[in-house]
VEXDO-896057 format. One record per residue (C-alpha): residue number from 1; residue in one letter; y, z, x. Coordinates in nm, 2 decimals. Layout:
N
{rec NUM; 'A'; {Y; Z; X}},
...
//
This chain:
370
{rec 1; 'M'; {1.80; -0.26; -1.64}},
{rec 2; 'C'; {2.12; -0.08; -1.54}},
{rec 3; 'V'; {2.12; 0.18; -1.26}},
{rec 4; 'A'; {2.16; 0.46; -1.50}},
{rec 5; 'E'; {1.82; 0.38; -1.66}},
{rec 6; 'L'; {1.63; 0.37; -1.33}},
{rec 7; 'K'; {1.40; 0.66; -1.24}},
{rec 8; 'R'; {1.48; 0.87; -0.94}},
{rec 9; 'T'; {1.26; 1.07; -0.71}},
{rec 10; 'P'; {1.32; 1.44; -0.63}},
{rec 11; 'L'; {1.48; 1.33; -0.30}},
{rec 12; 'Y'; {1.74; 1.11; -0.46}},
{rec 13; 'P'; {2.02; 1.37; -0.42}},
{rec 14; 'L'; {1.96; 1.36; -0.04}},
{rec 15; 'Y'; {1.99; 0.98; 0.00}},
{rec 16; 'K'; {2.37; 0.96; 0.03}},
{rec 17; 'Q'; {2.39; 1.21; 0.32}},
{rec 18; 'Y'; {2.14; 0.99; 0.52}},
{rec 19; 'G'; {2.33; 0.67; 0.44}},
{rec 20; 'A'; {2.08; 0.51; 0.20}},
{rec 21; 'K'; {2.13; 0.18; 0.03}},
{rec 22; 'T'; {1.93; 0.18; -0.29}},
{rec 23; 'V'; {1.78; -0.10; -0.49}},
{rec 24; 'E'; {1.57; -0.13; -0.81}},
{rec 25; 'F'; {1.19; -0.13; -0.73}},
{rec 26; 'G'; {0.93; -0.10; -1.00}},
{rec 27; 'G'; {1.18; 0.07; -1.23}},
{rec 28; 'W'; {1.30; 0.32; -0.97}},
{rec 29; 'D'; {1.62; 0.35; -0.78}},
{rec 30; 'M'; {1.48; 0.35; -0.42}},
{rec 31; 'P'; {1.63; 0.33; -0.07}},
{rec 32; 'V'; {1.58; -0.02; 0.08}},
{rec 33; 'Q'; {1.73; 0.10; 0.41}},
{rec 34; 'F'; {1.91; 0.39; 0.57}},
{rec 35; 'Q'; {2.04; 0.24; 0.89}},
{rec 36; 'S'; {1.89; -0.11; 0.90}},
{rec 37; 'I'; {1.55; -0.26; 0.83}},
{rec 38; 'L'; {1.52; -0.37; 1.19}},
{rec 39; 'V'; {1.61; -0.03; 1.34}},
{rec 40; 'E'; {1.37; 0.15; 1.10}},
{rec 41; 'H'; {1.09; -0.10; 1.16}},
{rec 42; 'E'; {1.12; -0.05; 1.54}},
{rec 43; 'S'; {1.13; 0.33; 1.50}},
{rec 44; 'V'; {0.79; 0.33; 1.32}},
{rec 45; 'R'; {0.63; 0.09; 1.57}},
{rec 46; 'K'; {0.75; 0.28; 1.87}},
{rec 47; 'R'; {0.82; 0.63; 1.76}},
{rec 48; 'A'; {0.81; 0.75; 1.40}},
{rec 49; 'G'; {0.96; 0.70; 1.05}},
{rec 50; 'L'; {0.97; 0.91; 0.74}},
{rec 51; 'F'; {0.94; 0.74; 0.40}},
{rec 52; 'D'; {1.01; 0.87; 0.05}},
{rec 53; 'V'; {0.73; 0.72; -0.16}},
{rec 54; 'S'; {0.75; 0.97; -0.44}},
{rec 55; 'H'; {0.77; 0.69; -0.69}},
{rec 56; 'M'; {0.39; 0.64; -0.65}},
{rec 57; 'G'; {0.18; 0.77; -0.94}},
{rec 58; 'E'; {-0.09; 1.04; -0.92}},
{rec 59; 'F'; {-0.36; 1.09; -1.18}},
{rec 60; 'E'; {-0.60; 1.39; -1.18}},
{rec 61; 'V'; {-0.95; 1.32; -1.30}},
{rec 62; 'T'; {-1.17; 1.62; -1.37}},
{rec 63; 'G'; {-1.50; 1.69; -1.55}},
{rec 64; 'K'; {-1.87; 1.64; -1.48}},
{rec 65; 'D'; {-1.85; 1.26; -1.53}},
{rec 66; 'S'; {-1.55; 1.22; -1.30}},
{rec 67; 'R'; {-1.74; 1.03; -1.03}},
{rec 68; 'A'; {-1.93; 0.81; -1.27}},
{rec 69; 'F'; {-1.61; 0.73; -1.46}},
{rec 70; 'L'; {-1.43; 0.62; -1.15}},
{rec 71; 'Q'; {-1.73; 0.43; -1.03}},
{rec 72; 'F'; {-1.72; 0.22; -1.35}},
{rec 73; 'L'; {-1.35; 0.15; -1.32}},
{rec 74; 'V'; {-1.32; 0.04; -0.95}},
{rec 75; 'T'; {-1.49; -0.21; -0.73}},
{rec 76; 'N'; {-1.56; 0.02; -0.43}},
{rec 77; 'D'; {-1.85; 0.27; -0.42}},
{rec 78; 'V'; {-1.71; 0.61; -0.53}},
{rec 79; 'F'; {-2.05; 0.77; -0.47}},
{rec 80; 'K'; {-1.99; 0.74; -0.09}},
{rec 81; 'L'; {-1.70; 0.98; -0.12}},
{rec 82; 'Q'; {-1.75; 1.34; -0.01}},
{rec 83; 'P'; {-1.49; 1.62; -0.05}},
{rec 84; 'G'; {-1.21; 1.57; 0.19}},
{rec 85; 'M'; {-1.25; 1.19; 0.19}},
{rec 86; 'A'; {-1.02; 0.92; 0.05}},
{rec 87; 'M'; {-1.10; 0.56; -0.04}},
{rec 88; 'Y'; {-0.91; 0.24; -0.11}},
{rec 89; 'S'; {-1.02; 0.01; -0.40}},
{rec 90; 'P'; {-0.90; -0.26; -0.62}},
{rec 91; 'L'; {-0.89; -0.18; -0.99}},
{rec 92; 'P'; {-1.03; -0.49; -1.17}},
{rec 93; 'N'; {-1.00; -0.63; -1.52}},
{rec 94; 'E'; {-1.29; -0.79; -1.70}},
{rec 95; 'H'; {-1.20; -1.13; -1.56}},
{rec 96; 'G'; {-1.22; -1.01; -1.20}},
{rec 97; 'G'; {-0.84; -1.00; -1.15}},
{rec 98; 'C'; {-0.66; -0.68; -1.03}},
{rec 99; 'I'; {-0.48; -0.45; -1.26}},
{rec 100; 'D'; {-0.38; -0.26; -0.95}},
{rec 101; 'D'; {-0.50; -0.14; -0.61}},
{rec 102; 'L'; {-0.53; 0.24; -0.55}},
{rec 103; 'L'; {-0.65; 0.53; -0.35}},
{rec 104; 'I'; {-0.91; 0.78; -0.46}},
{rec 105; 'Y'; {-0.92; 1.13; -0.32}},
{rec 106; 'C'; {-1.23; 1.34; -0.37}},
{rec 107; 'F'; {-1.16; 1.72; -0.39}},
{rec 108; 'S'; {-1.50; 1.81; -0.53}},
{rec 109; 'E'; {-1.78; 1.67; -0.74}},
{rec 110; 'D'; {-1.57; 1.71; -1.05}},
{rec 111; 'R'; {-1.21; 1.67; -0.93}},
{rec 112; 'F'; {-1.05; 1.36; -0.80}},
{rec 113; 'W'; {-0.70; 1.22; -0.75}},
{rec 114; 'V'; {-0.61; 0.86; -0.81}},
{rec 115; 'V'; {-0.29; 0.73; -0.65}},
{rec 116; 'V'; {-0.15; 0.41; -0.81}},
{rec 117; 'N'; {0.15; 0.19; -0.76}},
{rec 118; 'A'; {0.48; 0.29; -0.91}},
{rec 119; 'G'; {0.53; -0.01; -1.13}},
{rec 120; 'N'; {0.18; 0.03; -1.28}},
{rec 121; 'I'; {0.17; 0.40; -1.37}},
{rec 122; 'D'; {0.19; 0.36; -1.75}},
{rec 123; 'K'; {-0.03; 0.05; -1.75}},
{rec 124; 'D'; {-0.29; 0.21; -1.53}},
{rec 125; 'F'; {-0.30; 0.54; -1.72}},
{rec 126; 'A'; {-0.34; 0.36; -2.05}},
{rec 127; 'W'; {-0.63; 0.17; -1.89}},
{rec 128; 'F'; {-0.79; 0.49; -1.77}},
{rec 129; 'Q'; {-0.76; 0.65; -2.12}},
{rec 130; 'Q'; {-0.90; 0.34; -2.28}},
{rec 131; 'H'; {-1.22; 0.36; -2.08}},
{rec 132; 'A'; {-1.26; 0.74; -2.08}},
{rec 133; 'G'; {-1.42; 0.77; -2.42}},
{rec 134; 'E'; {-1.78; 0.75; -2.31}},
{rec 135; 'F'; {-1.74; 0.99; -2.02}},
{rec 136; 'D'; {-1.69; 1.37; -2.00}},
{rec 137; 'V'; {-1.36; 1.36; -1.82}},
{rec 138; 'S'; {-1.01; 1.50; -1.85}},
{rec 139; 'L'; {-0.72; 1.28; -1.74}},
{rec 140; 'V'; {-0.37; 1.42; -1.64}},
{rec 141; 'D'; {-0.08; 1.21; -1.52}},
{rec 142; 'K'; {0.07; 1.44; -1.25}},
{rec 143; 'S'; {0.32; 1.17; -1.12}},
{rec 144; 'S'; {0.63; 1.36; -1.21}},
{rec 145; 'D'; {0.50; 1.69; -1.06}},
{rec 146; 'I'; {0.41; 1.55; -0.72}},
{rec 147; 'A'; {0.64; 1.41; -0.44}},
{rec 148; 'L'; {0.49; 1.19; -0.17}},
{rec 149; 'L'; {0.63; 1.16; 0.18}},
{rec 150; 'A'; {0.48; 0.92; 0.44}},
{rec 151; 'L'; {0.53; 1.01; 0.81}},
{rec 152; 'Q'; {0.43; 0.70; 1.01}},
{rec 153; 'G'; {0.43; 0.60; 1.38}},
{rec 154; 'P'; {0.27; 0.69; 1.71}},
{rec 155; 'L'; {0.46; 1.02; 1.74}},
{rec 156; 'S'; {0.39; 1.13; 1.38}},
{rec 157; 'E'; {0.11; 1.36; 1.48}},
{rec 158; 'A'; {0.31; 1.55; 1.74}},
{rec 159; 'I'; {0.60; 1.59; 1.49}},
{rec 160; 'L'; {0.39; 1.70; 1.20}},
{rec 161; 'Q'; {0.19; 1.94; 1.41}},
{rec 162; 'R'; {0.51; 2.15; 1.47}},
{rec 163; 'V'; {0.53; 2.23; 1.10}},
{rec 164; 'T'; {0.17; 2.28; 1.00}},
{rec 165; 'D'; {-0.12; 2.50; 1.10}},
{rec 166; 'V'; {-0.37; 2.23; 1.02}},
{rec 167; 'P'; {-0.53; 2.09; 1.34}},
{rec 168; 'L'; {-0.42; 1.73; 1.29}},
{rec 169; 'A'; {-0.63; 1.60; 1.59}},
{rec 170; 'D'; {-0.94; 1.69; 1.38}},
{rec 171; 'L'; {-0.82; 1.50; 1.08}},
{rec 172; 'N'; {-0.99; 1.15; 1.09}},
{rec 173; 'Y'; {-0.86; 0.83; 0.93}},
{rec 174; 'Y'; {-0.90; 0.83; 0.55}},
{rec 175; 'R'; {-0.96; 1.21; 0.54}},
{rec 176; 'F'; {-0.74; 1.47; 0.39}},
{rec 177; 'V'; {-0.70; 1.85; 0.38}},
{rec 178; 'E'; {-0.52; 2.11; 0.17}},
{rec 179; 'G'; {-0.28; 2.31; 0.39}},
{rec 180; 'R'; {0.08; 2.39; 0.44}},
{rec 181; 'V'; {0.38; 2.19; 0.57}},
{rec 182; 'C'; {0.70; 2.37; 0.65}},
{rec 183; 'N'; {0.54; 2.67; 0.48}},
{rec 184; 'R'; {0.49; 2.48; 0.16}},
{rec 185; 'P'; {0.15; 2.39; 0.00}},
{rec 186; 'A'; {0.06; 2.03; 0.07}},
{rec 187; 'V'; {-0.22; 1.78; 0.06}},
{rec 188; 'I'; {-0.22; 1.61; 0.40}},
{rec 189; 'S'; {-0.40; 1.28; 0.44}},
{rec 190; 'R'; {-0.43; 1.05; 0.73}},
{rec 191; 'T'; {-0.37; 0.71; 0.57}},
{rec 192; 'G'; {-0.08; 0.47; 0.58}},
{rec 193; 'Y'; {0.07; 0.14; 0.49}},
{rec 194; 'T'; {0.24; 0.04; 0.81}},
{rec 195; 'G'; {-0.04; -0.06; 1.06}},
{rec 196; 'E'; {0.04; 0.26; 1.26}},
{rec 197; 'D'; {-0.12; 0.60; 1.27}},
{rec 198; 'G'; {0.04; 0.84; 1.02}},
{rec 199; 'F'; {0.01; 1.09; 0.74}},
{rec 200; 'E'; {0.08; 1.11; 0.36}},
{rec 201; 'L'; {0.21; 1.44; 0.24}},
{rec 202; 'Y'; {0.16; 1.53; -0.13}},
{rec 203; 'L'; {0.39; 1.81; -0.23}},
{rec 204; 'D'; {0.52; 1.99; -0.53}},
{rec 205; 'A'; {0.83; 1.79; -0.64}},
{rec 206; 'E'; {1.06; 2.09; -0.60}},
{rec 207; 'D'; {0.95; 2.15; -0.24}},
{rec 208; 'S'; {1.00; 1.79; -0.12}},
{rec 209; 'P'; {1.37; 1.81; -0.03}},
{rec 210; 'A'; {1.32; 2.10; 0.21}},
{rec 211; 'V'; {1.02; 1.94; 0.37}},
{rec 212; 'W'; {1.20; 1.61; 0.41}},
{rec 213; 'T'; {1.50; 1.78; 0.57}},
{rec 214; 'E'; {1.30; 2.00; 0.81}},
{rec 215; 'L'; {1.08; 1.71; 0.92}},
{rec 216; 'L'; {1.38; 1.50; 1.02}},
{rec 217; 'V'; {1.52; 1.80; 1.21}},
{rec 218; 'Q'; {1.19; 1.86; 1.39}},
{rec 219; 'G'; {1.15; 1.50; 1.48}},
{rec 220; 'E'; {1.50; 1.43; 1.59}},
{rec 221; 'S'; {1.42; 1.46; 1.96}},
{rec 222; 'E'; {1.14; 1.20; 1.92}},
{rec 223; 'G'; {1.38; 0.96; 1.74}},
{rec 224; 'L'; {1.23; 1.01; 1.39}},
{rec 225; 'L'; {1.43; 0.82; 1.13}},
{rec 226; 'P'; {1.44; 0.81; 0.75}},
{rec 227; 'C'; {1.31; 0.47; 0.65}},
{rec 228; 'G'; {1.34; 0.26; 0.33}},
{rec 229; 'L'; {1.13; 0.01; 0.14}},
{rec 230; 'G'; {1.26; -0.28; 0.35}},
{rec 231; 'A'; {1.09; -0.16; 0.67}},
{rec 232; 'R'; {0.79; -0.05; 0.47}},
{rec 233; 'D'; {0.75; -0.41; 0.35}},
{rec 234; 'T'; {0.80; -0.58; 0.69}},
{rec 235; 'L'; {0.56; -0.32; 0.85}},
{rec 236; 'R'; {0.28; -0.37; 0.59}},
{rec 237; 'L'; {0.32; -0.75; 0.61}},
{rec 238; 'E'; {0.27; -0.76; 0.99}},
{rec 239; 'A'; {-0.04; -0.55; 0.93}},
{rec 240; 'R'; {-0.15; -0.79; 0.66}},
{rec 241; 'L'; {-0.17; -0.52; 0.40}},
{rec 242; 'P'; {-0.14; -0.64; 0.04}},
{rec 243; 'L'; {0.14; -0.57; -0.20}},
{rec 244; 'Y'; {0.06; -0.55; -0.57}},
{rec 245; 'G'; {0.24; -0.83; -0.76}},
{rec 246; 'H'; {0.22; -1.05; -0.45}},
{rec 247; 'E'; {-0.12; -1.06; -0.28}},
{rec 248; 'L'; {-0.29; -0.89; -0.57}},
{rec 249; 'A'; {-0.23; -0.95; -0.94}},
{rec 250; 'E'; {-0.41; -0.97; -1.27}},
{rec 251; 'D'; {-0.49; -1.34; -1.19}},
{rec 252; 'I'; {-0.58; -1.28; -0.83}},
{rec 253; 'S'; {-0.92; -1.14; -0.75}},
{rec 254; 'P'; {-1.01; -0.91; -0.46}},
{rec 255; 'F'; {-1.22; -1.20; -0.31}},
{rec 256; 'E'; {-0.92; -1.44; -0.32}},
{rec 257; 'A'; {-0.70; -1.17; -0.16}},
{rec 258; 'G'; {-0.95; -1.12; 0.13}},
{rec 259; 'L'; {-1.06; -0.78; 0.01}},
{rec 260; 'G'; {-1.43; -0.86; -0.05}},
{rec 261; 'M'; {-1.52; -0.56; 0.18}},
{rec 262; 'F'; {-1.40; -0.33; -0.10}},
{rec 263; 'V'; {-1.62; -0.50; -0.37}},
{rec 264; 'K'; {-1.96; -0.34; -0.39}},
{rec 265; 'L'; {-2.16; -0.56; -0.63}},
{rec 266; 'D'; {-2.49; -0.37; -0.56}},
{rec 267; 'K'; {-2.35; -0.03; -0.68}},
{rec 268; 'G'; {-2.43; -0.07; -1.05}},
{rec 269; 'D'; {-2.23; -0.18; -1.35}},
{rec 270; 'F'; {-1.85; -0.17; -1.34}},
{rec 271; 'V'; {-1.56; -0.34; -1.51}},
{rec 272; 'G'; {-1.53; -0.71; -1.40}},
{rec 273; 'K'; {-1.87; -0.71; -1.22}},
{rec 274; 'T'; {-2.00; -1.02; -1.41}},
{rec 275; 'A'; {-1.69; -1.22; -1.32}},
{rec 276; 'L'; {-1.68; -1.11; -0.96}},
{rec 277; 'S'; {-2.05; -1.17; -0.91}},
{rec 278; 'A'; {-2.01; -1.53; -1.03}},
{rec 279; 'Q'; {-1.71; -1.58; -0.80}},
{rec 280; 'K'; {-1.91; -1.44; -0.51}},
{rec 281; 'A'; {-2.20; -1.67; -0.58}},
{rec 282; 'E'; {-1.99; -1.98; -0.64}},
{rec 283; 'G'; {-1.72; -1.92; -0.38}},
{rec 284; 'V'; {-1.35; -1.88; -0.43}},
{rec 285; 'Q'; {-1.13; -2.19; -0.50}},
{rec 286; 'R'; {-0.83; -2.04; -0.33}},
{rec 287; 'K'; {-0.76; -1.76; -0.08}},
{rec 288; 'I'; {-0.48; -1.57; 0.09}},
{rec 289; 'V'; {-0.41; -1.69; 0.45}},
{rec 290; 'G'; {-0.15; -1.59; 0.71}},
{rec 291; 'I'; {0.10; -1.85; 0.82}},
{rec 292; 'E'; {0.37; -1.88; 1.09}},
{rec 293; 'L'; {0.65; -2.12; 1.06}},
{rec 294; 'R'; {0.70; -2.36; 1.35}},
{rec 295; 'E'; {1.07; -2.42; 1.28}},
{rec 296; 'R'; {1.35; -2.20; 1.16}},
{rec 297; 'G'; {1.34; -2.05; 0.81}},
{rec 298; 'I'; {1.18; -1.77; 0.61}},
{rec 299; 'P'; {0.87; -1.83; 0.39}},
{rec 300; 'R'; {0.98; -1.64; 0.08}},
{rec 301; 'A'; {0.76; -1.54; -0.20}},
{rec 302; 'D'; {0.68; -1.82; -0.45}},
{rec 303; 'Y'; {0.79; -2.10; -0.22}},
{rec 304; 'D'; {0.55; -2.40; -0.27}},
{rec 305; 'V'; {0.31; -2.48; 0.01}},
{rec 306; 'Y'; {0.19; -2.84; 0.08}},
{rec 307; 'F'; {-0.08; -3.01; 0.29}},
{rec 308; 'E'; {-0.02; -3.38; 0.37}},
{rec 309; 'G'; {0.20; -3.41; 0.06}},
{rec 310; 'R'; {-0.03; -3.23; -0.18}},
{rec 311; 'L'; {0.07; -2.91; -0.34}},
{rec 312; 'V'; {-0.20; -2.66; -0.24}},
{rec 313; 'G'; {-0.05; -2.32; -0.32}},
{rec 314; 'R'; {0.24; -2.08; -0.28}},
{rec 315; 'V'; {0.38; -1.81; -0.05}},
{rec 316; 'T'; {0.31; -1.46; -0.17}},
{rec 317; 'S'; {0.51; -1.27; 0.09}},
{rec 318; 'G'; {0.72; -1.36; 0.39}},
{rec 319; 'T'; {0.97; -1.23; 0.65}},
{rec 320; 'M'; {1.10; -1.27; 1.00}},
{rec 321; 'S'; {0.86; -1.05; 1.19}},
{rec 322; 'P'; {1.07; -0.78; 1.37}},
{rec 323; 'T'; {0.79; -0.72; 1.62}},
{rec 324; 'L'; {0.67; -1.08; 1.68}},
{rec 325; 'K'; {1.02; -1.24; 1.65}},
{rec 326; 'V'; {0.87; -1.53; 1.44}},
{rec 327; 'P'; {0.87; -1.62; 1.07}},
{rec 328; 'I'; {0.55; -1.50; 0.91}},
{rec 329; 'G'; {0.40; -1.50; 0.56}},
{rec 330; 'L'; {0.10; -1.48; 0.34}},
{rec 331; 'A'; {0.01; -1.77; 0.11}},
{rec 332; 'L'; {-0.24; -1.82; -0.17}},
{rec 333; 'I'; {-0.37; -2.17; -0.11}},
{rec 334; 'D'; {-0.67; -2.40; -0.19}},
{rec 335; 'V'; {-0.97; -2.30; 0.00}},
{rec 336; 'D'; {-1.04; -2.65; 0.13}},
{rec 337; 'V'; {-0.74; -2.63; 0.36}},
{rec 338; 'A'; {-0.75; -2.26; 0.44}},
{rec 339; 'Q'; {-0.88; -2.28; 0.80}},
{rec 340; 'V'; {-0.70; -2.13; 1.09}},
{rec 341; 'G'; {-0.51; -2.39; 1.28}},
{rec 342; 'T'; {-0.44; -2.61; 0.98}},
{rec 343; 'L'; {-0.08; -2.73; 0.96}},
{rec 344; 'L'; {0.09; -2.69; 0.63}},
{rec 345; 'Q'; {0.44; -2.74; 0.50}},
{rec 346; 'V'; {0.65; -2.48; 0.32}},
{rec 347; 'D'; {0.92; -2.61; 0.08}},
{rec 348; 'I'; {1.23; -2.41; 0.17}},
{rec 349; 'R'; {1.51; -2.53; -0.05}},
{rec 350; 'G'; {1.39; -2.89; -0.05}},
{rec 351; 'K'; {1.31; -2.90; 0.32}},
{rec 352; 'Q'; {0.94; -2.93; 0.43}},
{rec 353; 'V'; {0.91; -2.68; 0.71}},
{rec 354; 'P'; {0.59; -2.69; 0.92}},
{rec 355; 'A'; {0.37; -2.38; 0.91}},
{rec 356; 'E'; {0.04; -2.31; 1.08}},
{rec 357; 'I'; {-0.24; -2.10; 0.94}},
{rec 358; 'V'; {-0.30; -1.81; 1.19}},
{rec 359; 'K'; {-0.54; -1.52; 1.22}},
{rec 360; 'T'; {-0.44; -1.20; 1.06}},
{rec 361; 'P'; {-0.34; -0.92; 1.09}},
{rec 362; 'F'; {-0.03; -1.06; 1.26}},
{rec 363; 'Y'; {0.01; -0.72; 1.44}},
{rec 364; 'K'; {-0.25; -0.46; 1.55}},
{rec 365; 'R'; {-0.13; -0.13; 1.71}},
{rec 366; 'P'; {-0.23; -0.08; 2.07}},
{rec 367; 'K'; {-0.56; 0.11; 2.12}},
{rec 368; 'T'; {-0.50; 0.47; 2.24}},
{rec 369; 'K'; {-0.69; 0.59; 2.54}},
{rec 370; 'A'; {-0.99; 0.80; 2.47}},
//
């Protein structure tokens, strides 16, 4: 795919003035970095960073069967959602693998938003349409109408509060509210993908450049920086948050990915329940674990992992942790060797590099004082 064919977010015209280096990601021409991945990573951990994640997809589900429809499609229990609440869930196939992972926003009993990964928009929407026949629902793909900004880091609340009348201190984790940001209508949610406190701002696409620019001006004194997908990846990996296509895939189940807490087998029937119930009863044969290399090297995705000469799995994600200053990774390996403290070997260009299984997340943000 040449660059001319790549999709672009409404903020693309602003990238150059902020020094963005762009790469292809999920069919989009996205900034991998503005200054550097390390600088942007540190800014989010210590101060704040602003991400353009407008490539994500948003579907609106309306109608009297909206809740029952979503309940049938996902593994989590949608009936626990009340208006103003958001929920994370895997989206399973009939075999228990993952078509995607997503967020569900409950606006009312008959209106929901579903936020999906950029590379899966068309696939996911077709899946939703395929299963909508028995339900009284209306589906609209609003992805091209909505821009999404992520403001993340310990100073994000203070910065955002300057440009909104919404009392952010009252907005709890995985809650959202409709309000105004920089005098533009916005859905403000307190979620994130970095391991830090932060907010997601859903805006009309045409309003996003002005909001992006004003937020960076308002946050300049706190060191707010524009951040790219490179830092987003290192931040989420330190926090042990899955990336679709790596820790989740159509042949990787939520149980194998360590996301069993989001699978509610007692909620009634749903796609993939039979397969996931059997897997729960029998136990998984492989699972995602965290690893740290004990010698120099980076455990890149798809590198083979061995235990005492036996091939036991592969790396799904890896990096040099900017916060911990050690090489870290996630690996999908045979469950019989998946205990913390086990010493494995990662094949890095023909060299067997020792790696120890460690507890995850690799990083947890410091607790704030009450």
